[in-house]
Chimera marker file (.cmm) of the C-alpha trace (Angstrom):
<marker_set name="trace">
<marker id="1" x="29.620" y="7.936" z="3.998" r="1" g="1" b="0" radius="0.5"/>
<marker id="2" x="27.076" y="8.751" z="6.795" r="1" g="1" b="0" radius="0.5"/>
<marker id="3" x="25.349" y="10.396" z="4.490" r="1" g="1" b="0" radius="0.5"/>
<marker id="4" x="25.378" y="7.597" z="1.908" r="1" g="1" b="0" radius="0.5"/>
<marker id="5" x="24.374" y="5.304" z="4.397" r="1" g="1" b="0" radius="0.5"/>
<marker id="6" x="21.194" y="7.121" z="5.369" r="1" g="1" b="0" radius="0.5"/>
<marker id="7" x="20.207" y="7.608" z="1.354" r="1" g="1" b="0" radius="0.5"/>
<marker id="8" x="20.621" y="3.507" z="0.903" r="1" g="1" b="0" radius="0.5"/>
<marker id="9" x="18.253" y="2.917" z="3.964" r="1" g="1" b="0" radius="0.5"/>
<marker id="10" x="15.639" y="5.453" z="3.050" r="1" g="1" b="0" radius="0.5"/>
<marker id="11" x="16.001" y="4.109" z="-0.593" r="1" g="1" b="0" radius="0.5"/>
<marker id="12" x="15.051" y="0.270" z="1.204" r="1" g="1" b="0" radius="0.5"/>
<marker id="13" x="12.740" y="1.477" z="2.962" r="1" g="1" b="0" radius="0.5"/>
<marker id="14" x="10.503" y="3.821" z="0.126" r="1" g="1" b="0" radius="0.5"/>
<marker id="15" x="11.469" y="1.566" z="-2.195" r="1" g="1" b="0" radius="0.5"/>
<marker id="16" x="9.691" y="-1.798" z="-0.996" r="1" g="1" b="0" radius="0.5"/>
<marker id="17" x="6.468" y="0.512" z="-0.213" r="1" g="1" b="0" radius="0.5"/>
<marker id="18" x="5.942" y="1.947" z="-3.579" r="1" g="1" b="0" radius="0.5"/>
<marker id="19" x="7.140" y="-0.579" z="-5.953" r="1" g="1" b="0" radius="0.5"/>
<marker id="20" x="5.060" y="-3.378" z="-4.018" r="1" g="1" b="0" radius="0.5"/>
<marker id="21" x="1.693" y="-3.596" z="-6.109" r="1" g="1" b="0" radius="0.5"/>
<marker id="22" x="1.214" y="-7.124" z="-4.953" r="1" g="1" b="0" radius="0.5"/>
<marker id="23" x="-2.884" y="-7.375" z="-4.132" r="1" g="1" b="0" radius="0.5"/>
<marker id="24" x="-4.025" y="-9.097" z="-1.248" r="1" g="1" b="0" radius="0.5"/>
<marker id="25" x="-7.675" y="-10.653" z="-2.077" r="1" g="1" b="0" radius="0.5"/>
<marker id="26" x="-10.520" y="-8.933" z="-0.528" r="1" g="1" b="0" radius="0.5"/>
<marker id="27" x="-10.612" y="-11.841" z="2.728" r="1" g="1" b="0" radius="0.5"/>
<marker id="28" x="-7.264" y="-10.963" z="3.021" r="1" g="1" b="0" radius="0.5"/>
<marker id="29" x="-7.547" y="-7.349" z="3.432" r="1" g="1" b="0" radius="0.5"/>
<marker id="30" x="-10.917" y="-7.436" z="5.658" r="1" g="1" b="0" radius="0.5"/>
<marker id="31" x="-9.311" y="-9.896" z="7.598" r="1" g="1" b="0" radius="0.5"/>
<marker id="32" x="-6.450" y="-7.513" z="8.352" r="1" g="1" b="0" radius="0.5"/>
<marker id="33" x="-8.832" y="-4.992" z="9.014" r="1" g="1" b="0" radius="0.5"/>
<marker id="34" x="-8.601" y="-2.685" z="5.740" r="1" g="1" b="0" radius="0.5"/>
<marker id="35" x="-11.577" y="-2.976" z="4.328" r="1" g="1" b="0" radius="0.5"/>
<marker id="36" x="-12.857" y="0.555" z="4.401" r="1" g="1" b="0" radius="0.5"/>
<marker id="37" x="-9.157" y="2.230" z="3.158" r="1" g="1" b="0" radius="0.5"/>
<marker id="38" x="-10.014" y="1.865" z="-0.043" r="1" g="1" b="0" radius="0.5"/>
<marker id="39" x="-7.929" y="4.607" z="-1.324" r="1" g="1" b="0" radius="0.5"/>
<marker id="40" x="-3.799" y="4.369" z="-1.518" r="1" g="1" b="0" radius="0.5"/>
<marker id="41" x="-4.217" y="7.954" z="-0.242" r="1" g="1" b="0" radius="0.5"/>
<marker id="42" x="-5.482" y="6.809" z="3.072" r="1" g="1" b="0" radius="0.5"/>
<marker id="43" x="-2.477" y="4.539" z="3.495" r="1" g="1" b="0" radius="0.5"/>
<marker id="44" x="-0.647" y="7.767" z="3.464" r="1" g="1" b="0" radius="0.5"/>
<marker id="45" x="-2.702" y="9.511" z="6.130" r="1" g="1" b="0" radius="0.5"/>
<marker id="46" x="-2.364" y="5.918" z="7.771" r="1" g="1" b="0" radius="0.5"/>
<marker id="47" x="1.462" y="6.237" z="7.484" r="1" g="1" b="0" radius="0.5"/>
<marker id="48" x="1.519" y="9.743" z="9.496" r="1" g="1" b="0" radius="0.5"/>
<marker id="49" x="-0.060" y="8.278" z="12.665" r="1" g="1" b="0" radius="0.5"/>
<marker id="50" x="1.181" y="4.956" z="12.877" r="1" g="1" b="0" radius="0.5"/>
<marker id="51" x="4.887" y="4.144" z="12.309" r="1" g="1" b="0" radius="0.5"/>
<marker id="52" x="4.407" y="0.184" z="11.568" r="1" g="1" b="0" radius="0.5"/>
<marker id="53" x="5.906" y="0.386" z="7.877" r="1" g="1" b="0" radius="0.5"/>
<marker id="54" x="4.568" y="-3.429" z="7.923" r="1" g="1" b="0" radius="0.5"/>
<marker id="55" x="0.780" y="-2.298" z="8.425" r="1" g="1" b="0" radius="0.5"/>
<marker id="56" x="1.507" y="0.375" z="6.361" r="1" g="1" b="0" radius="0.5"/>
<marker id="57" x="2.809" y="-2.080" z="3.118" r="1" g="1" b="0" radius="0.5"/>
<marker id="58" x="-0.035" y="-4.449" z="4.165" r="1" g="1" b="0" radius="0.5"/>
<marker id="59" x="-2.290" y="-1.462" z="3.821" r="1" g="1" b="0" radius="0.5"/>
<marker id="60" x="-0.928" y="-0.785" z="0.192" r="1" g="1" b="0" radius="0.5"/>
<marker id="61" x="-1.341" y="-4.181" z="-1.023" r="1" g="1" b="0" radius="0.5"/>
<marker id="62" x="-5.231" y="-3.459" z="-0.273" r="1" g="1" b="0" radius="0.5"/>
<marker id="63" x="-5.478" y="-0.607" z="-1.397" r="1" g="1" b="0" radius="0.5"/>
<marker id="64" x="-6.824" y="1.128" z="-5.133" r="1" g="1" b="0" radius="0.5"/>
<marker id="65" x="-5.135" y="4.175" z="-6.678" r="1" g="1" b="0" radius="0.5"/>
<marker id="66" x="-6.680" y="7.650" z="-6.334" r="1" g="1" b="0" radius="0.5"/>
<marker id="67" x="-7.318" y="8.295" z="-10.042" r="1" g="1" b="0" radius="0.5"/>
<marker id="68" x="-9.279" y="11.523" z="-9.450" r="1" g="1" b="0" radius="0.5"/>
<marker id="69" x="-9.562" y="13.738" z="-6.825" r="1" g="1" b="0" radius="0.5"/>
<marker id="70" x="-13.436" y="13.275" z="-6.157" r="1" g="1" b="0" radius="0.5"/>
<marker id="71" x="-13.091" y="10.198" z="-5.422" r="1" g="1" b="0" radius="0.5"/>
<marker id="72" x="-11.155" y="10.845" z="-2.605" r="1" g="1" b="0" radius="0.5"/>
<marker id="73" x="-13.770" y="13.084" z="-1.315" r="1" g="1" b="0" radius="0.5"/>
<marker id="74" x="-16.419" y="10.414" z="-1.480" r="1" g="1" b="0" radius="0.5"/>
<marker id="75" x="-18.899" y="10.767" z="1.639" r="1" g="1" b="0" radius="0.5"/>
<marker id="76" x="-21.640" y="8.436" z="3.433" r="1" g="1" b="0" radius="0.5"/>
<marker id="77" x="-24.876" y="9.197" z="4.498" r="1" g="1" b="0" radius="0.5"/>
<marker id="78" x="-24.381" y="7.897" z="8.046" r="1" g="1" b="0" radius="0.5"/>
<marker id="79" x="-22.329" y="5.055" z="10.056" r="1" g="1" b="0" radius="0.5"/>
<marker id="80" x="-22.830" y="2.564" z="12.514" r="1" g="1" b="0" radius="0.5"/>
<marker id="81" x="-20.174" y="2.406" z="15.129" r="1" g="1" b="0" radius="0.5"/>
<marker id="82" x="-19.845" y="-1.463" z="15.993" r="1" g="1" b="0" radius="0.5"/>
<marker id="83" x="-18.233" y="-2.999" z="19.611" r="1" g="1" b="0" radius="0.5"/>
<marker id="84" x="-18.712" y="-5.664" z="21.852" r="1" g="1" b="0" radius="0.5"/>
<marker id="85" x="-20.074" y="-3.965" z="25.270" r="1" g="1" b="0" radius="0.5"/>
<marker id="86" x="-17.734" y="-6.267" z="27.038" r="1" g="1" b="0" radius="0.5"/>
<marker id="87" x="-14.234" y="-4.867" z="25.427" r="1" g="1" b="0" radius="0.5"/>
<marker id="88" x="-15.317" y="-1.400" z="25.848" r="1" g="1" b="0" radius="0.5"/>
<marker id="89" x="-12.764" y="-1.422" z="28.994" r="1" g="1" b="0" radius="0.5"/>
<marker id="90" x="-10.301" y="-2.268" z="26.266" r="1" g="1" b="0" radius="0.5"/>
<marker id="91" x="-11.182" y="1.209" z="24.029" r="1" g="1" b="0" radius="0.5"/>
<marker id="92" x="-10.727" y="4.486" z="26.645" r="1" g="1" b="0" radius="0.5"/>
<marker id="93" x="-10.495" y="6.099" z="23.105" r="1" g="1" b="0" radius="0.5"/>
<marker id="94" x="-13.332" y="4.387" z="21.624" r="1" g="1" b="0" radius="0.5"/>
<marker id="95" x="-15.634" y="5.008" z="25.493" r="1" g="1" b="0" radius="0.5"/>
<marker id="96" x="-14.395" y="9.101" z="25.462" r="1" g="1" b="0" radius="0.5"/>
<marker id="97" x="-15.878" y="9.374" z="21.614" r="1" g="1" b="0" radius="0.5"/>
<marker id="98" x="-19.137" y="7.579" z="21.940" r="1" g="1" b="0" radius="0.5"/>
<marker id="99" x="-19.717" y="9.523" z="25.703" r="1" g="1" b="0" radius="0.5"/>
<marker id="100" x="-18.842" y="13.137" z="25.097" r="1" g="1" b="0" radius="0.5"/>
<marker id="101" x="-18.267" y="13.354" z="20.821" r="1" g="1" b="0" radius="0.5"/>
<marker id="102" x="-21.367" y="10.796" z="19.322" r="1" g="1" b="0" radius="0.5"/>
<marker id="103" x="-23.533" y="13.480" z="19.803" r="1" g="1" b="0" radius="0.5"/>
<marker id="104" x="-22.261" y="15.953" z="17.389" r="1" g="1" b="0" radius="0.5"/>
<marker id="105" x="-22.735" y="12.832" z="14.429" r="1" g="1" b="0" radius="0.5"/>
<marker id="106" x="-26.766" y="12.530" z="14.386" r="1" g="1" b="0" radius="0.5"/>
<marker id="107" x="-26.192" y="10.418" z="11.702" r="1" g="1" b="0" radius="0.5"/>
<marker id="108" x="-23.515" y="7.903" z="13.394" r="1" g="1" b="0" radius="0.5"/>
<marker id="109" x="-25.812" y="5.152" z="15.502" r="1" g="1" b="0" radius="0.5"/>
<marker id="110" x="-23.723" y="3.157" z="18.006" r="1" g="1" b="0" radius="0.5"/>
<marker id="111" x="-24.893" y="-0.749" z="18.225" r="1" g="1" b="0" radius="0.5"/>
<marker id="112" x="-23.142" y="-2.999" z="20.482" r="1" g="1" b="0" radius="0.5"/>
<marker id="113" x="-22.656" y="-6.387" z="19.299" r="1" g="1" b="0" radius="0.5"/>
<marker id="114" x="-20.909" y="-9.257" z="21.353" r="1" g="1" b="0" radius="0.5"/>
<marker id="115" x="-17.436" y="-10.271" z="20.433" r="1" g="1" b="0" radius="0.5"/>
<marker id="116" x="-17.031" y="-7.191" z="17.552" r="1" g="1" b="0" radius="0.5"/>
<marker id="117" x="-13.983" y="-5.679" z="17.502" r="1" g="1" b="0" radius="0.5"/>
<marker id="118" x="-14.305" y="-1.898" z="17.416" r="1" g="1" b="0" radius="0.5"/>
<marker id="119" x="-15.497" y="-0.821" z="13.596" r="1" g="1" b="0" radius="0.5"/>
<marker id="120" x="-17.425" y="1.506" z="11.893" r="1" g="1" b="0" radius="0.5"/>
<marker id="121" x="-19.625" y="0.873" z="9.434" r="1" g="1" b="0" radius="0.5"/>
<marker id="122" x="-19.847" y="3.307" z="6.580" r="1" g="1" b="0" radius="0.5"/>
<marker id="123" x="-23.569" y="3.593" z="4.823" r="1" g="1" b="0" radius="0.5"/>
<marker id="124" x="-25.158" y="4.916" z="1.754" r="1" g="1" b="0" radius="0.5"/>
<marker id="125" x="-28.162" y="6.831" z="1.210" r="1" g="1" b="0" radius="0.5"/>
<marker id="126" x="-30.483" y="3.833" z="1.599" r="1" g="1" b="0" radius="0.5"/>
<marker id="127" x="-28.520" y="3.178" z="4.847" r="1" g="1" b="0" radius="0.5"/>
<marker id="128" x="-26.962" y="0.370" z="2.743" r="1" g="1" b="0" radius="0.5"/>
<marker id="129" x="-24.050" y="-0.899" z="3.902" r="1" g="1" b="0" radius="0.5"/>
<marker id="130" x="-20.698" y="0.429" z="1.523" r="1" g="1" b="0" radius="0.5"/>
<marker id="131" x="-17.347" y="-0.070" z="3.089" r="1" g="1" b="0" radius="0.5"/>
<marker id="132" x="-16.315" y="-1.205" z="6.556" r="1" g="1" b="0" radius="0.5"/>
<marker id="133" x="-13.111" y="-0.078" z="8.960" r="1" g="1" b="0" radius="0.5"/>
<marker id="134" x="-11.311" y="-1.434" z="11.933" r="1" g="1" b="0" radius="0.5"/>
<marker id="135" x="-10.639" y="1.762" z="14.425" r="1" g="1" b="0" radius="0.5"/>
<marker id="136" x="-9.094" y="-0.500" z="16.978" r="1" g="1" b="0" radius="0.5"/>
<marker id="137" x="-6.227" y="1.822" z="17.645" r="1" g="1" b="0" radius="0.5"/>
<marker id="138" x="-7.655" y="5.265" z="16.412" r="1" g="1" b="0" radius="0.5"/>
<marker id="139" x="-7.419" y="7.852" z="18.657" r="1" g="1" b="0" radius="0.5"/>
<marker id="140" x="-10.852" y="9.860" z="19.538" r="1" g="1" b="0" radius="0.5"/>
<marker id="141" x="-9.495" y="12.887" z="17.305" r="1" g="1" b="0" radius="0.5"/>
<marker id="142" x="-8.793" y="10.599" z="14.143" r="1" g="1" b="0" radius="0.5"/>
<marker id="143" x="-12.285" y="9.136" z="14.289" r="1" g="1" b="0" radius="0.5"/>
<marker id="144" x="-13.715" y="12.718" z="15.166" r="1" g="1" b="0" radius="0.5"/>
<marker id="145" x="-11.636" y="14.160" z="11.865" r="1" g="1" b="0" radius="0.5"/>
<marker id="146" x="-12.735" y="10.691" z="9.587" r="1" g="1" b="0" radius="0.5"/>
<marker id="147" x="-16.330" y="11.307" z="10.103" r="1" g="1" b="0" radius="0.5"/>
<marker id="148" x="-16.160" y="15.195" z="9.802" r="1" g="1" b="0" radius="0.5"/>
<marker id="149" x="-14.501" y="14.092" z="6.679" r="1" g="1" b="0" radius="0.5"/>
<marker id="150" x="-16.355" y="11.537" z="5.348" r="1" g="1" b="0" radius="0.5"/>
<marker id="151" x="-20.257" y="11.234" z="7.141" r="1" g="1" b="0" radius="0.5"/>
<marker id="152" x="-22.507" y="13.546" z="5.388" r="1" g="1" b="0" radius="0.5"/>
<marker id="153" x="-24.242" y="15.918" z="8.101" r="1" g="1" b="0" radius="0.5"/>
<marker id="154" x="-21.223" y="16.474" z="10.984" r="1" g="1" b="0" radius="0.5"/>
<marker id="155" x="-21.705" y="19.020" z="13.130" r="1" g="1" b="0" radius="0.5"/>
<marker id="156" x="-17.996" y="20.946" z="12.985" r="1" g="1" b="0" radius="0.5"/>
<marker id="157" x="-18.561" y="22.246" z="16.263" r="1" g="1" b="0" radius="0.5"/>
<link id1="1" id2="2" r="1" g="1" b="0" radius="0.2"/>
<link id1="2" id2="3" r="1" g="1" b="0" radius="0.2"/>
<link id1="3" id2="4" r="1" g="1" b="0" radius="0.2"/>
<link id1="4" id2="5" r="1" g="1" b="0" radius="0.2"/>
<link id1="5" id2="6" r="1" g="1" b="0" radius="0.2"/>
<link id1="6" id2="7" r="1" g="1" b="0" radius="0.2"/>
<link id1="7" id2="8" r="1" g="1" b="0" radius="0.2"/>
<link id1="8" id2="9" r="1" g="1" b="0" radius="0.2"/>
<link id1="9" id2="10" r="1" g="1" b="0" radius="0.2"/>
<link id1="10" id2="11" r="1" g="1" b="0" radius="0.2"/>
<link id1="11" id2="12" r="1" g="1" b="0" radius="0.2"/>
<link id1="12" id2="13" r="1" g="1" b="0" radius="0.2"/>
<link id1="13" id2="14" r="1" g="1" b="0" radius="0.2"/>
<link id1="14" id2="15" r="1" g="1" b="0" radius="0.2"/>
<link id1="15" id2="16" r="1" g="1" b="0" radius="0.2"/>
<link id1="16" id2="17" r="1" g="1" b="0" radius="0.2"/>
<link id1="17" id2="18" r="1" g="1" b="0" radius="0.2"/>
<link id1="18" id2="19" r="1" g="1" b="0" radius="0.2"/>
<link id1="19" id2="20" r="1" g="1" b="0" radius="0.2"/>
<link id1="20" id2="21" r="1" g="1" b="0" radius="0.2"/>
<link id1="21" id2="22" r="1" g="1" b="0" radius="0.2"/>
<link id1="22" id2="23" r="1" g="1" b="0" radius="0.2"/>
<link id1="23" id2="24" r="1" g="1" b="0" radius="0.2"/>
<link id1="24" id2="25" r="1" g="1" b="0" radius="0.2"/>
<link id1="25" id2="26" r="1" g="1" b="0" radius="0.2"/>
<link id1="26" id2="27" r="1" g="1" b="0" radius="0.2"/>
<link id1="27" id2="28" r="1" g="1" b="0" radius="0.2"/>
<link id1="28" id2="29" r="1" g="1" b="0" radius="0.2"/>
<link id1="29" id2="30" r="1" g="1" b="0" radius="0.2"/>
<link id1="30" id2="31" r="1" g="1" b="0" radius="0.2"/>
<link id1="31" id2="32" r="1" g="1" b="0" radius="0.2"/>
<link id1="32" id2="33" r="1" g="1" b="0" radius="0.2"/>
<link id1="33" id2="34" r="1" g="1" b="0" radius="0.2"/>
<link id1="34" id2="35" r="1" g="1" b="0" radius="0.2"/>
<link id1="35" id2="36" r="1" g="1" b="0" radius="0.2"/>
<link id1="36" id2="37" r="1" g="1" b="0" radius="0.2"/>
<link id1="37" id2="38" r="1" g="1" b="0" radius="0.2"/>
<link id1="38" id2="39" r="1" g="1" b="0" radius="0.2"/>
<link id1="39" id2="40" r="1" g="1" b="0" radius="0.2"/>
<link id1="40" id2="41" r="1" g="1" b="0" radius="0.2"/>
<link id1="41" id2="42" r="1" g="1" b="0" radius="0.2"/>
<link id1="42" id2="43" r="1" g="1" b="0" radius="0.2"/>
<link id1="43" id2="44" r="1" g="1" b="0" radius="0.2"/>
<link id1="44" id2="45" r="1" g="1" b="0" radius="0.2"/>
<link id1="45" id2="46" r="1" g="1" b="0" radius="0.2"/>
<link id1="46" id2="47" r="1" g="1" b="0" radius="0.2"/>
<link id1="47" id2="48" r="1" g="1" b="0" radius="0.2"/>
<link id1="48" id2="49" r="1" g="1" b="0" radius="0.2"/>
<link id1="49" id2="50" r="1" g="1" b="0" radius="0.2"/>
<link id1="50" id2="51" r="1" g="1" b="0" radius="0.2"/>
<link id1="51" id2="52" r="1" g="1" b="0" radius="0.2"/>
<link id1="52" id2="53" r="1" g="1" b="0" radius="0.2"/>
<link id1="53" id2="54" r="1" g="1" b="0" radius="0.2"/>
<link id1="54" id2="55" r="1" g="1" b="0" radius="0.2"/>
<link id1="55" id2="56" r="1" g="1" b="0" radius="0.2"/>
<link id1="56" id2="57" r="1" g="1" b="0" radius="0.2"/>
<link id1="57" id2="58" r="1" g="1" b="0" radius="0.2"/>
<link id1="58" id2="59" r="1" g="1" b="0" radius="0.2"/>
<link id1="59" id2="60" r="1" g="1" b="0" radius="0.2"/>
<link id1="60" id2="61" r="1" g="1" b="0" radius="0.2"/>
<link id1="61" id2="62" r="1" g="1" b="0" radius="0.2"/>
<link id1="62" id2="63" r="1" g="1" b="0" radius="0.2"/>
<link id1="63" id2="64" r="1" g="1" b="0" radius="0.2"/>
<link id1="64" id2="65" r="1" g="1" b="0" radius="0.2"/>
<link id1="65" id2="66" r="1" g="1" b="0" radius="0.2"/>
<link id1="66" id2="67" r="1" g="1" b="0" radius="0.2"/>
<link id1="67" id2="68" r="1" g="1" b="0" radius="0.2"/>
<link id1="68" id2="69" r="1" g="1" b="0" radius="0.2"/>
<link id1="69" id2="70" r="1" g="1" b="0" radius="0.2"/>
<link id1="70" id2="71" r="1" g="1" b="0" radius="0.2"/>
<link id1="71" id2="72" r="1" g="1" b="0" radius="0.2"/>
<link id1="72" id2="73" r="1" g="1" b="0" radius="0.2"/>
<link id1="73" id2="74" r="1" g="1" b="0" radius="0.2"/>
<link id1="74" id2="75" r="1" g="1" b="0" radius="0.2"/>
<link id1="75" id2="76" r="1" g="1" b="0" radius="0.2"/>
<link id1="76" id2="77" r="1" g="1" b="0" radius="0.2"/>
<link id1="77" id2="78" r="1" g="1" b="0" radius="0.2"/>
<link id1="78" id2="79" r="1" g="1" b="0" radius="0.2"/>
<link id1="79" id2="80" r="1" g="1" b="0" radius="0.2"/>
<link id1="80" id2="81" r="1" g="1" b="0" radius="0.2"/>
<link id1="81" id2="82" r="1" g="1" b="0" radius="0.2"/>
<link id1="82" id2="83" r="1" g="1" b="0" radius="0.2"/>
<link id1="83" id2="84" r="1" g="1" b="0" radius="0.2"/>
<link id1="84" id2="85" r="1" g="1" b="0" radius="0.2"/>
<link id1="85" id2="86" r="1" g="1" b="0" radius="0.2"/>
<link id1="86" id2="87" r="1" g="1" b="0" radius="0.2"/>
<link id1="87" id2="88" r="1" g="1" b="0" radius="0.2"/>
<link id1="88" id2="89" r="1" g="1" b="0" radius="0.2"/>
<link id1="89" id2="90" r="1" g="1" b="0" radius="0.2"/>
<link id1="90" id2="91" r="1" g="1" b="0" radius="0.2"/>
<link id1="91" id2="92" r="1" g="1" b="0" radius="0.2"/>
<link id1="92" id2="93" r="1" g="1" b="0" radius="0.2"/>
<link id1="93" id2="94" r="1" g="1" b="0" radius="0.2"/>
<link id1="94" id2="95" r="1" g="1" b="0" radius="0.2"/>
<link id1="95" id2="96" r="1" g="1" b="0" radius="0.2"/>
<link id1="96" id2="97" r="1" g="1" b="0" radius="0.2"/>
<link id1="97" id2="98" r="1" g="1" b="0" radius="0.2"/>
<link id1="98" id2="99" r="1" g="1" b="0" radius="0.2"/>
<link id1="99" id2="100" r="1" g="1" b="0" radius="0.2"/>
<link id1="100" id2="101" r="1" g="1" b="0" radius="0.2"/>
<link id1="101" id2="102" r="1" g="1" b="0" radius="0.2"/>
<link id1="102" id2="103" r="1" g="1" b="0" radius="0.2"/>
<link id1="103" id2="104" r="1" g="1" b="0" radius="0.2"/>
<link id1="104" id2="105" r="1" g="1" b="0" radius="0.2"/>
<link id1="105" id2="106" r="1" g="1" b="0" radius="0.2"/>
<link id1="106" id2="107" r="1" g="1" b="0" radius="0.2"/>
<link id1="107" id2="108" r="1" g="1" b="0" radius="0.2"/>
<link id1="108" id2="109" r="1" g="1" b="0" radius="0.2"/>
<link id1="109" id2="110" r="1" g="1" b="0" radius="0.2"/>
<link id1="110" id2="111" r="1" g="1" b="0" radius="0.2"/>
<link id1="111" id2="112" r="1" g="1" b="0" radius="0.2"/>
<link id1="112" id2="113" r="1" g="1" b="0" radius="0.2"/>
<link id1="113" id2="114" r="1" g="1" b="0" radius="0.2"/>
<link id1="114" id2="115" r="1" g="1" b="0" radius="0.2"/>
<link id1="115" id2="116" r="1" g="1" b="0" radius="0.2"/>
<link id1="116" id2="117" r="1" g="1" b="0" radius="0.2"/>
<link id1="117" id2="118" r="1" g="1" b="0" radius="0.2"/>
<link id1="118" id2="119" r="1" g="1" b="0" radius="0.2"/>
<link id1="119" id2="120" r="1" g="1" b="0" radius="0.2"/>
<link id1="120" id2="121" r="1" g="1" b="0" radius="0.2"/>
<link id1="121" id2="122" r="1" g="1" b="0" radius="0.2"/>
<link id1="122" id2="123" r="1" g="1" b="0" radius="0.2"/>
<link id1="123" id2="124" r="1" g="1" b="0" radius="0.2"/>
<link id1="124" id2="125" r="1" g="1" b="0" radius="0.2"/>
<link id1="125" id2="126" r="1" g="1" b="0" radius="0.2"/>
<link id1="126" id2="127" r="1" g="1" b="0" radius="0.2"/>
<link id1="127" id2="128" r="1" g="1" b="0" radius="0.2"/>
<link id1="128" id2="129" r="1" g="1" b="0" radius="0.2"/>
<link id1="129" id2="130" r="1" g="1" b="0" radius="0.2"/>
<link id1="130" id2="131" r="1" g="1" b="0" radius="0.2"/>
<link id1="131" id2="132" r="1" g="1" b="0" radius="0.2"/>
<link id1="132" id2="133" r="1" g="1" b="0" radius="0.2"/>
<link id1="133" id2="134" r="1" g="1" b="0" radius="0.2"/>
<link id1="134" id2="135" r="1" g="1" b="0" radius="0.2"/>
<link id1="135" id2="136" r="1" g="1" b="0" radius="0.2"/>
<link id1="136" id2="137" r="1" g="1" b="0" radius="0.2"/>
<link id1="137" id2="138" r="1" g="1" b="0" radius="0.2"/>
<link id1="138" id2="139" r="1" g="1" b="0" radius="0.2"/>
<link id1="139" id2="140" r="1" g="1" b="0" radius="0.2"/>
<link id1="140" id2="141" r="1" g="1" b="0" radius="0.2"/>
<link id1="141" id2="142" r="1" g="1" b="0" radius="0.2"/>
<link id1="142" id2="143" r="1" g="1" b="0" radius="0.2"/>
<link id1="143" id2="144" r="1" g="1" b="0" radius="0.2"/>
<link id1="144" id2="145" r="1" g="1" b="0" radius="0.2"/>
<link id1="145" id2="146" r="1" g="1" b="0" radius="0.2"/>
<link id1="146" id2="147" r="1" g="1" b="0" radius="0.2"/>
<link id1="147" id2="148" r="1" g="1" b="0" radius="0.2"/>
<link id1="148" id2="149" r="1" g="1" b="0" radius="0.2"/>
<link id1="149" id2="150" r="1" g="1" b="0" radius="0.2"/>
<link id1="150" id2="151" r="1" g="1" b="0" radius="0.2"/>
<link id1="151" id2="152" r="1" g="1" b="0" radius="0.2"/>
<link id1="152" id2="153" r="1" g="1" b="0" radius="0.2"/>
<link id1="153" id2="154" r="1" g="1" b="0" radius="0.2"/>
<link id1="154" id2="155" r="1" g="1" b="0" radius="0.2"/>
<link id1="155" id2="156" r="1" g="1" b="0" radius="0.2"/>
<link id1="156" id2="157" r="1" g="1" b="0" radius="0.2"/>
</marker_set>
């Protein structure tokens, strides 16, 4: 009986996550901080790090299905880490990245913008804005892993 209840609980959690294909508007997704998480495989990665099912469900409402492996290997020529200098005290992981790891990424620039939440602005070969990802709750190792996988010329040191 306990196994049956556990199975129903699992199904109750898994089915809504997979079955909900309600899509949110671009603006709604941006307000939730998901503008750069374009692929649903990114939501799967998010689910590994964040145990908030509602957040993962919102991510799935903002993603597009991975249609082939080459899409998930999209890389960018550079990035801008944008953050408000006054708010840095609230983001020790981002401070640690800027002070100790940023030099490993010559194509990543830090830009201090008043009242800006921490975010990565990903750039194409013409240095044009392509994607934006909020990184408020990211750990330093998540920033490193993301940049190593998505930004060209990232050092693997």
